[in-house]
Structure formats: structure tokens, C-alpha cells
Residue, then its C-alpha position, 0 to 999 in steps of 0.5 A: m881649938n874651938e869646940t866645933a873644930t874638936i868635934e869635927r876632928a874626932r868625927n874625922q878620926a872615927v871615920v879615917t882610923p878604921l879605914l886605914r886599919e882595914s886597908a893595911p895588909a894582913g899582919a901589918d902593924v898600924e900606928i896612927d898619930l894625929w900631929s895637928a888638925g885644923p879647919p879646911g881653908m878655901i881660896p876663892p878662884d877669882s881672888a887676886a892671889i890666884r889670878l897672879g899665879q895663873d898670870a905667872f904660869e901663862r907667861a912662863l908656859g904660854v897657856r893659862p892653867l885650869l883651876l881644879r878644886s882638889g887636895g887638902s889644905a894645911v892648917y896654916t892656910a885655914r888660919h892665915l888666909 
């Protein structure tokens, strides 16, 4: 992991950890273990892979799916696309 990614991971942990602890019910024990981290991955909406997926859904369901940007990305996505 490069230095920039390490800094970003630490920054994210510093924000997320207190939020999770504060959101827990009174008396709850909160244990947070970071198993992996990586930079976000983003696939261009006009890429061939996305078009093929939309085509397949359209053939199967009769309507073309809308593209909405949401969710998170797996470390694999960011490293291998």
C-alpha cells in the first residue's frame, strides 16, 4: 500500500470509528477490526463491460436498466480494472 493510500485509510478510520461507536446502543461493546482497505474503483458508465451488462438485462427483462452511481467498491475492483 502506498503512502497516500495509508494516509487516506487512517483518515477514514478516524472519521468512521467514532461514528460507529456513537451510534451503538448504550452499553453495547463495539469492536472494530480493519481487515482490508484499498482505493475506490470506478468503472466508466460508457465502458464495454457496462454496456454488455445493460444489454443482457434488457434482453432478459425487456427494459434497459438505469445506471445509478452508489455503493462501494471491493479492493479487487480498484486493483484489477
